Every structure is written in C-alpha cells, then in structure tokens.
N, CA, C and O of each residue as an XYZ file, in Angstrom:
872
protein
N     -20.690    -65.008     53.692
C     -20.101    -63.679     53.347
C     -20.580    -63.295     52.006
O     -21.172    -64.060     51.245
N     -20.218    -61.763     51.704
C     -20.627    -61.203     50.410
C     -19.736    -61.975     49.332
O     -18.573    -62.370     49.418
N     -20.668    -62.064     48.278
C     -19.884    -62.630     46.843
C     -18.882    -61.527     46.428
O     -18.698    -60.498     47.078
N     -18.266    -61.845     45.297
C     -17.607    -60.833     44.514
C     -18.314    -59.930     44.239
O     -18.019    -58.887     44.824
N     -19.414    -59.867     43.367
C     -20.365    -59.341     42.799
C     -20.845    -58.335     44.083
O     -20.545    -57.148     43.961
N     -21.455    -58.682     45.102
C     -21.809    -58.109     46.189
C     -20.896    -57.073     46.813
O     -21.117    -55.923     47.194
N     -19.814    -57.815     46.805
C     -18.530    -56.820     47.448
C     -18.322    -55.632     46.538
O     -18.276    -54.539     47.103
N     -18.204    -55.656     45.369
C     -18.255    -54.742     44.361
C     -19.345    -54.002     44.467
O     -19.060    -52.804     44.465
N     -20.530    -54.230     44.564
C     -21.761    -53.246     44.671
C     -21.646    -52.565     46.134
O     -22.151    -51.444     46.204
N     -21.219    -52.935     46.985
C     -21.065    -52.449     48.349
C     -19.911    -51.374     48.186
O     -20.177    -50.243     48.592
N     -18.707    -51.593     47.658
C     -17.617    -50.880     47.468
C     -18.130    -49.723     46.335
O     -17.453    -48.695     46.306
N     -19.062    -49.801     45.578
C     -19.275    -48.699     44.528
C     -20.328    -47.716     45.516
O     -20.490    -46.591     45.043
N     -20.970    -47.955     46.658
C     -21.793    -47.242     47.162
C     -20.684    -46.503     48.172
O     -20.803    -45.285     48.305
N     -19.842    -47.039     48.734
C     -18.642    -46.252     49.552
C     -17.948    -45.532     48.611
O     -17.845    -44.353     48.952
N     -17.442    -45.784     47.574
C     -16.822    -44.967     46.464
C     -17.794    -43.612     46.374
O     -17.316    -42.478     46.394
N     -18.981    -43.839     46.290
C     -19.910    -42.803     46.049
C     -19.886    -41.598     47.116
O     -20.071    -40.396     46.928
N     -19.592    -42.319     48.319
C     -19.626    -41.390     49.702
C     -18.384    -40.747     49.604
O     -18.308    -39.535     49.810
N     -17.247    -41.527     49.266
C     -15.889    -41.012     49.431
C     -15.018    -40.794     48.080
O     -13.889    -41.264     47.935
N     -15.527    -40.211     47.355
C     -15.130    -40.341     45.681
C     -13.394    -39.877     45.874
O     -12.437    -40.354     45.264
N     -13.389    -39.010     46.719
C     -11.862    -38.076     46.831
C     -10.786    -38.899     47.923
O      -9.624    -38.534     48.101
N     -11.313    -39.874     48.490
C     -10.549    -40.789     49.666
C      -9.150    -40.632     49.020
O      -8.944    -40.788     47.817
N      -8.141    -40.285     50.003
C      -6.783    -40.538     49.818
C      -5.669    -40.343     50.856
O      -5.840    -39.514     51.750
N      -4.680    -40.969     50.797
C      -4.001    -40.852     52.256
C      -3.619    -39.392     52.753
O      -3.116    -38.426     52.179
N      -4.016    -39.599     53.924
C      -3.994    -38.277     54.781
C      -2.843    -37.808     55.624
O      -2.894    -36.878     56.429
N      -1.910    -38.474     55.378
C      -0.473    -38.234     56.159
C       0.088    -37.538     55.272
O       0.426    -37.908     54.148
N       0.240    -36.192     55.896
C       1.115    -35.124     55.110
C       2.745    -35.727     54.853
O       3.436    -36.142     55.783
N       3.155    -35.690     53.561
C       4.344    -36.153     53.233
C       4.674    -35.522     51.626
O       3.692    -35.165     50.974
N       5.720    -35.423     51.152
C       6.044    -34.913     50.111
C       7.277    -35.659     49.199
O       7.867    -35.104     48.272
N       7.507    -36.923     49.636
C       8.324    -38.053     48.886
C       8.222    -39.284     49.837
O       7.688    -39.252     50.946
N       8.842    -40.450     49.221
C       8.721    -41.742     49.961
C       9.082    -41.841     51.008
O       8.441    -42.511     51.818
N      10.188    -41.229     51.328
C      10.982    -41.352     52.318
C      10.137    -40.595     53.755
O      10.129    -41.177     54.839
N       9.593    -39.507     53.590
C       8.616    -38.928     54.359
C       7.499    -39.651     54.705
O       7.127    -39.656     55.878
N       6.837    -40.340     53.746
C       5.858    -41.373     53.727
C       6.075    -42.495     54.672
O       5.258    -43.012     55.433
N       7.376    -42.787     54.476
C       7.708    -44.337     55.369
C       7.831    -43.582     56.833
O       7.403    -44.230     57.788
N       8.332    -42.381     57.077
C       8.495    -41.920     58.402
C       7.045    -41.796     58.874
O       6.744    -42.167     60.008
N       6.244    -41.343     58.132
C       4.801    -40.846     58.499
C       4.164    -42.228     58.819
O       3.595    -42.393     59.898
N       4.216    -42.820     58.269
C       3.259    -44.012     58.491
C       3.937    -44.930     59.300
O       3.177    -45.793     59.740
N       5.301    -45.063     59.708
C       5.823    -45.666     60.963
C       5.398    -45.093     62.344
O       5.270    -45.740     63.383
N       5.194    -43.704     62.159
C       4.546    -42.819     63.592
C       3.095    -43.014     63.739
O       2.533    -42.815     64.816
N       2.439    -43.423     62.612
C       1.112    -43.723     62.670
C       0.792    -44.946     63.481
O      -0.328    -44.904     63.990
N       1.429    -45.920     63.703
C       1.024    -47.017     64.286
C       0.351    -46.765     65.618
O       1.028    -46.031     66.338
N      -0.599    -47.100     66.058
C      -1.354    -46.996     67.028
C      -1.745    -45.695     67.509
O      -2.036    -45.488     68.687
N      -1.756    -44.578     66.360
C      -1.854    -43.268     66.670
C      -2.653    -42.589     65.400
O      -2.491    -43.068     64.278
N      -3.413    -41.600     65.583
C      -4.138    -40.897     64.434
C      -3.462    -40.295     63.217
O      -2.317    -39.866     63.360
N      -3.898    -40.239     62.346
C      -3.158    -39.500     61.175
C      -3.120    -37.794     61.573
O      -2.220    -37.022     61.240
N      -4.095    -37.516     62.209
C      -4.143    -36.207     62.502
C      -3.274    -35.760     63.842
O      -3.031    -34.597     64.164
N      -2.900    -36.852     64.485
C      -1.747    -36.069     65.489
C      -0.520    -36.301     64.917
O       0.448    -35.588     65.185
N      -0.452    -37.415     64.000
C       0.877    -37.561     63.159
C       1.309    -36.010     62.512
O       2.334    -35.348     62.675
N       0.093    -35.745     61.725
C       0.399    -34.653     60.923
C       0.552    -33.275     61.767
O       0.767    -32.252     61.118
N       0.459    -33.197     63.119
C       0.711    -31.951     63.784
C       2.312    -32.111     64.177
O       2.786    -31.155     64.791
N       3.147    -33.163     63.903
C       4.340    -33.422     64.544
C       5.254    -33.386     63.287
O       6.285    -32.714     63.252
N       4.804    -34.164     62.241
C       5.823    -34.330     61.018
C       6.089    -32.847     60.340
O       7.208    -32.736     59.838
N       5.178    -31.625     60.244
C       6.120    -30.528     59.620
C       7.104    -30.256     60.049
O       8.100    -30.339     59.332
N       7.208    -29.821     61.403
C       8.473    -29.404     62.073
C       9.513    -30.762     61.857
O      10.674    -30.508     61.537
N       9.218    -31.809     61.982
C      10.220    -32.958     61.900
C      10.736    -33.088     60.535
O      11.895    -33.464     60.362
N       9.862    -32.767     59.421
C      10.327    -33.062     58.152
C      11.223    -31.692     57.826
O      12.192    -31.799     57.074
N      10.904    -30.503     58.365
C      11.966    -29.431     58.367
C      13.084    -29.442     59.070
O      13.996    -28.624     58.943
N      13.056    -30.339     59.811
C      14.343    -30.598     60.444
C      15.396    -31.512     59.862
O      16.598    -31.288     59.717
N      14.595    -32.740     59.516
C      15.330    -34.036     58.978
C      14.734    -34.113     57.633
O      13.543    -34.253     57.356
N      15.669    -34.010     56.896
C      15.346    -33.972     55.183
C      15.958    -35.319     54.498
O      15.745    -35.598     53.318
N      16.631    -36.005     55.249
C      17.107    -37.146     54.526
C      17.676    -38.128     55.841
O      17.894    -37.677     56.966
N      17.848    -39.441     55.471
C      18.370    -40.458     56.600
C      19.513    -39.933     57.342
O      19.538    -40.251     58.531
N      20.508    -39.166     56.890
C      21.859    -38.838     57.317
C      21.290    -38.095     58.675
O      21.631    -38.394     59.819
N      20.304    -37.011     58.289
C      20.020    -36.305     59.348
C      19.201    -36.692     60.626
O      19.203    -36.043     61.672
N      18.519    -37.817     60.396
C      18.176    -38.274     61.639
C      19.466    -39.281     62.537
O      19.524    -39.552     63.737
N      20.175    -39.569     61.676
C      21.449    -40.263     62.355
C      22.206    -39.368     62.907
O      22.944    -39.679     63.842
N      22.148    -38.081     62.408
C      23.261    -37.035     63.052
C      22.948    -36.560     64.394
O      23.715    -35.817     65.007
N      21.785    -36.991     64.888
C      21.297    -36.181     66.364
C      21.249    -37.419     67.354
O      21.171    -38.586     66.972
N      21.303    -37.025     68.622
C      21.182    -38.286     69.570
C      19.685    -38.781     69.729
O      18.751    -38.009     69.511
N      19.521    -39.890     70.057
C      18.308    -40.742     70.165
C      17.481    -39.907     71.126
O      16.289    -39.738     70.870
N      18.083    -39.311     72.335
C      16.986    -38.493     73.130
C      16.442    -37.361     72.243
O      15.243    -37.100     72.146
N      17.313    -36.789     71.681
C      16.703    -35.495     70.733
C      15.475    -35.832     69.762
O      14.493    -35.109     69.593
N      15.701    -36.969     69.207
C      14.645    -37.427     68.410
C      13.472    -37.787     68.975
O      12.399    -37.452     68.471
N      13.557    -38.490     70.054
C      12.661    -38.907     71.176
C      11.566    -37.458     71.382
O      10.344    -37.436     71.231
N      12.493    -36.313     71.773
C      11.661    -35.287     72.378
C      10.790    -34.930     70.949
O       9.616    -34.599     71.114
N      11.236    -34.976     69.776
C      10.823    -34.441     68.695
C       9.242    -34.841     68.233
O       8.311    -34.219     67.721
N       9.513    -36.547     68.810
C       8.051    -36.957     68.427
C       7.341    -37.348     69.749
O       6.388    -38.127     69.724
N       7.800    -36.812     70.893
C       7.225    -37.018     72.213
C       5.742    -37.156     72.337
O       5.169    -37.811     73.207
N       5.194    -36.487     71.401
C       3.534    -36.611     71.724
C       2.997    -37.398     70.899
O       1.766    -37.377     70.906
N       3.543    -38.164     70.110
C       3.235    -39.553     69.559
C       3.233    -40.935     70.394
O       4.279    -41.225     70.974
N       2.436    -41.562     70.466
C       2.464    -43.056     71.268
C       3.486    -43.784     70.910
O       3.796    -43.855     69.720
N       4.202    -44.464     71.908
C       5.109    -45.153     71.701
C       6.351    -44.537     71.114
O       6.959    -45.111     70.211
N       6.631    -43.705     71.469
C       7.452    -42.511     70.867
C       9.068    -42.917     71.143
O       9.924    -42.419     70.412
N       9.409    -43.746     72.115
C      10.878    -44.469     72.212
C      11.220    -45.370     71.316
O      12.329    -45.416     70.785
N      10.069    -46.317     71.046
C      10.286    -47.230     70.559
C      10.471    -46.934     68.638
O      11.012    -47.649     67.795
N       9.786    -45.627     68.497
C       9.460    -45.475     67.186
C      10.794    -44.569     66.813
O      11.279    -44.528     65.682
N      11.249    -43.928     67.839
C      12.420    -43.060     67.659
C      13.657    -43.983     67.110
O      14.479    -43.679     66.245
N      13.548    -45.297     67.921
C      14.589    -46.425     67.673
C      14.722    -46.899     66.507
O      15.796    -47.097     65.940
N      13.288    -47.176     65.941
C      13.358    -47.924     64.655
C      13.348    -46.670     63.439
O      13.503    -47.009     62.266
N      13.184    -45.425     63.742
C      13.573    -44.639     62.833
C      15.268    -44.426     62.602
O      15.828    -44.165     61.538
N      15.786    -44.591     63.720
C      17.225    -44.615     63.414
C      17.590    -45.805     62.771
O      18.231    -45.663     61.730
N      17.306    -47.082     63.186
C      17.468    -48.221     62.599
C      17.039    -48.128     61.019
O      17.907    -48.276     60.157
N      15.899    -47.920     60.725
C      15.466    -47.723     59.242
C      16.542    -46.976     58.524
O      17.123    -47.437     57.541
N      16.845    -45.537     59.172
C      17.515    -44.909     58.163
C      18.899    -45.399     58.031
O      19.401    -45.348     56.908
N      19.502    -45.806     58.888
C      20.904    -46.810     59.021
C      20.943    -47.732     57.695
O      21.809    -47.801     56.823
N      19.793    -48.374     57.824
C      19.763    -49.527     56.679
C      19.512    -49.129     55.246
O      20.014    -49.773     54.325
N      18.770    -48.118     55.052
C      18.404    -47.203     53.964
C      19.839    -46.959     53.343
O      20.166    -47.368     52.229
N      20.636    -46.260     54.178
C      22.245    -46.070     53.920
C      22.812    -46.857     53.345
O      23.254    -46.724     52.204
N      22.910    -47.995     54.170
C      23.732    -49.160     54.188
C      23.400    -50.255     53.082
O      24.304    -50.932     52.592
N      22.090    -50.402     52.713
C      21.987    -51.451     51.912
C      20.920    -50.552     50.645
O      20.501    -51.247     49.719
N      20.664    -49.553     50.660
C      19.677    -49.015     49.651
C      20.017    -47.605     49.088
O      19.178    -46.835     48.622
N      21.565    -47.324     49.205
C      21.812    -45.965     48.826
C      20.935    -44.925     49.118
O      20.625    -44.103     48.256
N      20.375    -44.873     50.604
C      19.771    -43.904     51.123
C      18.381    -43.814     50.477
O      17.562    -43.071     51.019
N      18.037    -44.486     49.390
C      16.436    -44.488     48.812
C      15.458    -45.593     49.277
O      15.797    -46.767     49.422
N      14.371    -45.171     49.470
C      13.337    -46.151     49.927
C      13.171    -47.164     48.763
O      12.914    -46.689     47.657
N      13.270    -48.295     48.872
C      13.089    -49.400     48.134
C      11.548    -49.316     47.703
O      10.711    -48.827     48.462
N      11.226    -49.823     46.435
C       9.877    -49.878     45.655
C       9.231    -51.097     45.678
O       8.059    -51.179     45.309
N      10.085    -52.413     46.212
C       9.467    -53.427     46.363
C       9.092    -53.764     47.891
O       9.924    -53.602     48.783
N       7.950    -54.182     48.114
C       7.340    -54.662     49.309
C       8.057    -55.564     50.036
O       8.077    -55.516     51.266
N       8.731    -56.497     49.313
C       9.734    -57.515     50.292
C      10.911    -56.924     50.627
O      11.666    -57.507     51.406
N      11.199    -55.841     50.160
C      12.437    -55.178     50.618
C      11.918    -54.115     51.629
O      12.634    -53.904     52.608
N      10.754    -53.422     51.506
C      10.267    -52.600     52.321
C      10.152    -53.142     53.869
O      10.419    -52.513     54.893
N       9.719    -54.373     53.753
C       9.237    -55.067     55.228
C      10.390    -55.580     55.956
O      10.275    -56.103     57.065
N      11.766    -55.405     55.201
C      12.845    -55.753     55.790
C      13.475    -54.487     56.995
O      14.326    -54.664     57.867
N      12.676    -53.148     56.645
C      12.985    -52.184     57.137
C      12.646    -52.297     58.514
O      11.759    -53.088     58.834
N      13.352    -51.474     59.547
C      13.028    -51.561     60.907
C      11.557    -50.615     60.955
O      11.364    -49.574     60.326
N      10.635    -51.275     61.855
C       9.334    -50.642     61.989
C       8.234    -50.718     60.768
O       7.125    -50.184     60.792
N       8.739    -51.433     59.789
C       7.899    -51.319     58.571
C       7.150    -52.807     58.329
O       7.855    -53.692     57.843
N       6.046    -53.050     58.582
C       5.204    -54.328     58.362
C       4.467    -54.227     57.016
O       4.445    -53.250     56.267
N       3.960    -55.234     56.874
C       3.294    -55.393     55.751
C       2.180    -54.129     55.260
O       1.990    -53.695     54.124
N       1.614    -53.777     56.393
C       0.555    -52.947     56.156
C       1.246    -51.497     55.679
O       0.747    -50.814     54.785
N       2.293    -51.177     56.298
C       3.063    -49.987     55.961
C       3.846    -50.060     54.700
O       4.020    -49.019     54.066
N       4.354    -51.231     54.255
C       4.863    -51.668     53.036
C       3.947    -51.210     51.939
O       4.196    -50.410     51.037
N       2.564    -52.031     52.248
C       1.393    -51.736     51.078
C       1.024    -50.216     50.815
O       0.776    -49.722     49.716
N       1.038    -49.581     52.031
C       0.783    -48.101     51.802
C       2.059    -47.445     51.080
O       1.882    -46.525     50.281
N       3.110    -47.838     51.315
C       4.277    -46.984     50.717
C       4.159    -47.216     49.215
O       4.031    -46.330     48.370
N       4.239    -48.931     48.933
C       4.042    -49.219     47.553
C       2.716    -48.666     46.689
O       2.747    -48.604     45.460
N       1.750    -48.341     47.345
C       0.637    -47.879     46.466
C       0.614    -46.406     46.522
O       0.318    -45.890     45.444
N       0.838    -45.625     47.452
C       0.884    -44.251     47.466
C       1.974    -43.473     46.979
O       1.836    -42.415     46.365
N       3.117    -44.041     47.277
C       4.322    -43.476     46.834
C       4.656    -43.812     45.457
O       4.885    -42.949     44.610
N       4.687    -45.221     45.205
C       4.932    -45.848     43.841
C       3.870    -46.193     43.061
O       4.169    -46.741     42.000
N       2.502    -45.994     43.331
C       1.795    -46.245     42.462
C       1.320    -47.681     42.010
O       0.676    -47.870     40.978
N       1.771    -48.846     43.039
C       1.673    -49.984     42.600
C       0.371    -50.460     43.476
O       0.325    -50.226     44.684
N      -0.755    -51.190     42.743
C      -1.984    -51.586     43.103
C      -1.512    -52.273     44.708
O      -0.571    -53.056     44.834
N      -2.265    -51.856     45.695
C      -2.069    -52.624     46.918
C      -3.309    -52.218     47.746
O      -3.892    -51.144     47.604
N      -3.642    -53.149     48.594
C      -4.663    -53.136     49.874
C      -3.854    -53.062     51.221
O      -3.153    -54.037     51.491
N      -3.883    -52.029     52.068
C      -3.248    -52.018     53.371
C      -4.400    -52.353     54.190
O      -5.457    -51.736     54.061
N      -4.255    -53.282     55.012
C      -5.465    -53.544     56.079
C      -5.084    -52.769     57.315
O      -4.320    -53.304     58.119
N      -5.460    -51.787     57.496
C      -5.545    -51.014     58.860
C      -6.690    -51.482     59.765
O      -7.396    -52.417     59.387
N      -6.881    -50.960     60.782
C      -7.841    -51.145     61.946
C      -9.136    -50.718     61.125
O     -10.037    -51.549     61.238
N      -9.429    -49.678     60.367
C     -10.324    -49.277     59.590
C     -11.040    -50.298     58.593
O     -12.247    -50.518     58.492
N      -9.915    -50.896     57.840
C     -10.229    -51.687     56.640
C     -10.597    -53.030     57.142
O     -11.539    -53.638     56.635
N      -9.864    -53.546     58.165
C     -10.483    -54.751     58.805
C     -11.738    -54.869     59.569
O     -12.403    -55.905     59.566
N     -12.081    -53.743     60.261
C     -13.462    -53.393     61.024
C     -14.667    -53.372     59.974
O     -15.770    -53.832     60.269
N     -14.394    -52.828     58.773
C     -15.527    -52.571     57.826
C     -15.871    -54.017     56.964
O     -16.973    -54.511     56.723
N     -14.454    -54.518     56.580
C     -14.406    -55.952     55.933
C     -15.321    -56.712     56.863
O     -16.388    -57.095     56.382
N     -15.073    -56.964     58.043
C     -15.825    -57.922     58.752
C     -17.326    -57.410     58.986
O     -18.209    -58.239     58.765
N     -17.640    -56.360     59.334
C     -18.991    -55.931     59.530
C     -19.665    -56.141     58.367
O     -20.776    -56.647     58.524
N     -19.326    -55.900     57.212
C     -19.760    -55.922     55.999
C     -19.990    -57.170     55.531
O     -20.778    -57.353     54.603
N     -19.120    -58.469     56.307
C     -19.260    -59.682     55.890
C     -18.461    -60.049     54.283
O     -18.753    -60.970     53.521
N     -17.655    -59.258     54.149
C     -16.636    -59.408     52.845
C     -15.734    -60.479     53.557
O     -15.331    -61.410     52.861
N     -15.435    -60.436     54.689
C     -14.585    -61.538     54.979
C     -15.201    -62.343     56.343
O     -16.321    -62.017     56.736
N     -14.516    -63.301     56.985
C     -15.108    -63.756     58.332
C     -14.625    -62.955     59.216
O     -13.621    -62.284     58.981
N     -15.359    -62.905     60.515
C     -14.735    -62.504     61.918
C     -13.836    -62.775     62.311
O     -13.134    -61.983     62.939
N     -13.431    -64.340     62.025
C     -12.045    -64.865     62.754
C     -11.047    -64.663     61.709
O      -9.948    -65.173     61.926
N     -11.186    -64.110     60.771
C     -10.002    -63.846     59.851
C      -9.099    -62.993     60.353
O      -9.448    -61.992     60.978
N      -7.549    -63.379     60.077
C      -6.425    -62.635     60.633
C      -6.317    -61.308     59.595
O      -7.099    -61.185     58.652
N      -5.582    -60.636     59.795
C      -5.166    -59.242     58.906
C      -4.900    -59.772     57.571
O      -5.514    -59.332     56.599
N      -3.872    -60.847     57.452
C      -3.372    -61.263     56.336
C      -4.714    -61.766     55.513
O      -4.912    -61.271     54.404
N      -5.517    -62.614     55.970
C      -6.860    -63.177     55.378
C      -7.752    -62.283     55.060
O      -8.568    -62.566     54.183
N      -7.785    -61.152     55.632
C      -8.626    -60.084     55.181
C      -8.071    -59.371     53.918
O      -8.791    -58.904     53.035
N      -6.710    -59.337     53.928
C      -6.276    -58.798     52.646
C      -6.338    -59.654     51.326
O      -6.491    -59.312     50.154
N      -6.179    -60.801     51.877
C      -6.247    -61.859     50.794
C      -7.436    -61.966     50.207
O      -7.506    -61.999     48.979
N      -8.671    -62.044     51.086
C      -9.977    -61.692     50.785
C     -10.568    -60.826     49.877
O     -11.402    -61.096     49.013
N      -9.909    -59.449     50.232
C     -10.490    -58.306     49.562
C      -9.376    -58.299     47.952
O      -9.766    -57.725     46.935
N      -8.429    -58.810     48.001
C      -7.576    -58.989     46.730
C      -8.404    -59.911     46.055
O      -8.343    -59.736     44.838
N      -9.075    -60.730     46.357
C      -9.483    -62.003     45.459
C     -11.006    -61.284     45.043
O     -11.485    -61.595     43.952
N     -11.585    -60.538     45.732
C     -12.997    -59.891     45.407
C     -12.894    -58.396     44.711
O     -13.830    -57.843     44.135
N     -11.753    -57.932     44.856
C     -11.612    -56.642     43.956
C     -10.685    -56.524     42.983
O      -9.498    -56.758     43.210
N     -11.173    -56.116     41.692
C     -10.200    -56.010     40.767
C      -8.896    -55.411     41.060
O      -8.937    -54.513     41.901
N      -7.912    -55.654     40.637
C      -6.347    -54.930     40.874
C      -6.344    -53.624     40.591
O      -5.735    -52.833     41.311
N      -6.978    -53.264     39.581
C      -7.174    -51.624     39.390
C      -7.811    -50.736     40.288
O      -7.633    -49.521     40.209
N      -8.567    -51.277     41.167
C      -9.356    -50.748     42.228
C      -8.631    -50.975     43.485
O      -9.018    -50.283     44.427
N      -7.641    -51.813     43.715
C      -7.248    -52.087     45.137
C      -6.980    -50.553     45.934
O      -7.646    -50.114     46.872
N      -5.933    -49.964     45.339
C      -5.261    -48.592     46.063
C      -6.755    -47.579     46.601
O      -6.978    -47.079     47.703
N      -7.604    -47.549     45.309
C      -8.751    -46.530     45.791
C      -9.801    -47.109     46.762
O     -10.472    -46.428     47.538
N      -9.867    -48.547     46.614
C     -10.628    -48.964     47.451
C     -10.327    -49.041     49.157
O     -11.077    -48.940     50.128
N      -8.988    -49.250     49.030
C      -8.016    -49.242     50.176
C      -8.467    -47.932     50.967
O      -8.887    -48.020     52.121
N      -8.361    -46.694     50.286
C      -8.608    -45.317     51.001
C     -10.136    -45.182     51.177
O     -10.485    -44.444     52.099
N     -10.963    -45.686     50.552
C     -12.411    -45.460     50.621
C     -13.012    -46.232     51.792
O     -13.931    -45.874     52.529
N     -12.218    -47.504     51.815
C     -12.555    -48.498     53.015
C     -12.060    -47.509     54.488
O     -12.695    -47.378     55.535
N     -10.911    -46.995     54.166
C     -10.721    -46.177     55.430
C     -11.337    -45.146     55.810
O     -11.593    -44.898     56.988
N     -11.656    -44.391     54.775
C     -12.829    -42.967     55.053
C     -14.028    -43.570     55.750
O     -14.403    -43.324     56.896
N     -14.547    -44.368     54.908
C     -15.946    -45.070     55.509
C     -15.829    -45.559     56.836
O     -16.835    -45.215     57.457
N     -14.882    -46.348     57.696
C     -14.533    -46.801     58.726
C     -14.416    -45.605     59.551
O     -15.211    -45.424     60.472
N     -13.317    -44.627     59.245
C     -12.960    -43.489     60.031
C     -14.069    -42.528     60.250
O     -14.235    -42.039     61.368
N     -14.891    -42.208     59.181
C     -15.772    -41.118     59.262
C     -17.629    -41.577     59.449
O     -18.580    -40.820     59.645
N     -17.609    -42.813     59.323
C     -18.933    -43.383     59.246
C     -18.980    -44.568     60.067
O     -19.451    -44.653     61.201
N     -18.433    -45.484     59.364
C     -18.477    -46.859     60.316
C     -17.400    -47.114     61.576
O     -16.499    -47.945     61.691
N     -17.793    -46.223     62.329
C     -16.643    -45.963     63.248
C     -16.704    -47.173     64.465
O     -17.746    -47.787     64.696
N     -15.557    -47.391     65.126
C     -15.315    -48.391     66.089
C     -16.720    -48.083     67.202
O     -17.616    -48.854     67.548
N     -16.537    -47.038     67.468
C     -17.421    -46.652     68.373
C     -18.625    -45.736     67.877
O     -18.427    -44.715     67.218
N     -19.798    -46.151     68.219
C     -21.181    -45.279     67.880
C     -21.114    -45.153     66.220
O     -21.369    -44.054     65.730
N     -20.787    -46.219     65.393
C     -20.996    -46.116     64.238
C     -22.358    -45.490     63.554
O     -23.392    -45.633     64.207
N     -22.433    -44.843     62.355
C     -23.898    -44.119     61.961
C     -24.850    -45.344     61.437
O     -25.347    -45.123     60.333
N     -25.112    -46.313     61.903
C     -25.872    -47.415     61.370
C     -27.253    -46.691     60.798
O     -27.727    -47.171     59.769
N     -27.836    -45.703     61.337
C     -29.235    -45.149     60.899
C     -29.235    -44.208     59.866
O     -30.302    -43.674     59.562
N     -28.085    -43.889     59.211
C     -27.961    -43.287     57.993
C     -27.191    -43.941     56.945
O     -26.972    -43.426     55.849
N     -26.767    -45.146     57.330
C     -26.074    -46.069     56.297
C     -26.586    -46.578     55.160
O     -27.500    -47.389     55.311
N     -26.247    -46.323     54.067
C     -26.856    -46.664     52.730
C     -26.610    -48.301     52.753
O     -27.409    -48.952     52.079
N     -25.743    -48.914     53.354
C     -25.419    -50.314     53.171
C     -25.956    -50.992     54.471
O     -25.642    -52.170     54.643
N     -26.649    -50.436     55.301
C     -27.155    -51.130     56.477
C     -28.111    -52.539     56.169
O     -28.182    -53.394     57.052
N     -28.750    -52.702     55.022
C     -29.470    -53.692     54.930
C     -28.674    -54.851     54.475
O     -29.177    -55.962     54.642
N     -27.507    -54.762     53.925
C     -26.382    -55.849     54.019
C     -25.494    -55.979     54.939
O     -24.423    -56.554     54.741
N     -25.855    -55.432     56.108
C     -24.690    -55.135     57.396
C     -25.292    -56.066     58.458
O     -26.304    -55.619     58.996
N     -24.891    -57.213     58.845
C     -25.450    -57.915     59.842
C     -25.151    -57.401     61.287
O     -25.927    -57.562     62.229
N     -23.979    -56.783     61.361
C     -23.656    -56.070     62.706
C     -24.595    -54.823     62.906
O     -25.135    -54.587     63.987
N     -24.773    -53.927     61.620
C     -25.670    -52.774     61.746
C     -27.197    -52.994     61.961
O     -27.920    -52.152     62.495
N     -27.690    -54.393     61.425
C     -29.006    -54.504     61.911
C     -28.955    -55.018     63.284
O     -29.943    -54.667     63.929
N     -28.130    -55.727     63.927
C     -28.047    -55.861     65.448
C     -27.957    -54.621     66.165
O     -28.606    -54.533     67.207
N     -27.291    -53.687     65.801
C     -27.179    -52.486     66.316
C     -28.370    -51.922     66.372
O     -28.692    -51.582     67.511
N     -29.258    -51.670     65.404
C     -30.243    -51.224     65.326
C     -31.550    -51.832     65.885
O     -32.604    -51.226     66.080
N     -31.316    -53.012     66.086
C     -32.560    -53.828     66.736
C     -32.496    -53.852     68.129
O     -33.493    -54.185     68.769
N     -31.176    -53.460     68.836
C     -30.608    -53.324     70.093
C     -31.141    -51.968     70.720
O     -31.545    -51.820     71.873
N     -31.049    -50.895     69.599
C     -31.530    -49.272     69.987
C     -33.179    -49.559     70.107
O     -33.877    -49.012     70.961
N     -33.627    -50.396     69.229
C     -35.254    -50.036     69.039
C     -35.628    -51.043     70.684
O     -36.619    -50.682     71.319
N     -34.999    -51.931     71.090
C     -35.416    -52.309     72.066
C     -35.463    -51.493     73.554
O     -36.221    -51.633     74.514
N     -34.545    -50.761     73.368
C     -34.254    -49.519     74.320
C     -35.606    -48.615     74.508
O     -35.580    -47.606     75.213
C-alpha cells in the first residue's frame, strides 16, 4: 500500500487536475442537500439535478413533503431509481426532523445517521458540504480510486477505506480530497474504460499497469 507520504503525493497530483472539485448536487441549504444526497443513492448526480429544481420549488420545508400523498411524491421523483423506497424515506426523514429536531437538519454525524435513508456516507457529505466540518465520504468513486491506487487494500470495507484515508490525509484536506477523488473517479479513473494511457499516476497504479499490459498484448 502507499505510505502516508506517497498518498499525499498522489493526492497533490489529483488536486492539480481538479482544483475546483466540489459537490455537484444542486442545493441551496442543508435540508435540500440531505434530500439530494438521499436521492443520489445508486443514481448519478446529473439525473438527480434534473429532478430537484422542480422538487425544491414545490417542497421548501419538511412540512411540505408531509402535506402530499406518498403517491404524489413518488411521481415527482419517478425518473430516479428506487423512487418508491426513496419517497418513503423522505417522508420518514421529514417527520423525524419535525418531531426531534424542530424541523432543522442536525449538524452532528451521529444525529444525521439516525434519519431515515441517511447512512454514514450521506452524513459525511452533509457535515462537510453544509456545515464545513472536515469529513471523507466514501462513495463508489472514492472507494474505487483508493483501491486502484493502493491507498487501501482491495478487501477493505467502505468503513476501512474511510479510516485509511483519514489516517493518511491531514484533517484540513479531508473535504477537498473527498471531492477531488470523486472527480478523478468520475471523469478520469472510471469504472469502465479508465483513462490509464493519459494518467499521471500510472506508474504508481498496479491496476493501471495491468490494464496497459493487457492492451499491449492485444
């Protein structure tokens, strides 16, 4: 695995590639961000961003979501995968916000994960993006890149990937590195057809070297 020093060096390269990386989910406040991240599970940010402008225009606070039938909310997000279960979670989340948090999104991760449809990744995104608290949210891109670059082990769980990154990256860089790793995985080190031939990190990437050798044999 990469040492802490090597990890920082790799992240410096990625930071140069994507210096302006940030959350791409459209939102204007913590509540909208929670809803957007919930909707993004097993779905692209681009698709979520096609749905949320009209959604957020209709529903501006938790009470608005509770005021409509579940079937109506399902129709509003129908183009998003798992829309039925997500609609139910949105309803439950809004009910919890009203009953337990005075309608406000809590800032603490331990409180966020209590909300319906909110896991550790979503909680980390919200604490980092909405409240400026350093955090590393491990989504499919962060996990893939971290394993390909040997920042962590292939067999590591999502939690172990997060812990490895937190140990090797200074806390003040957690949030920026999280977004930069996402951009690197989303636009360069893709799940399918990664751009190994133009990758500045190829020499330190075992996965990339294997792919390039396989291409040469063809």
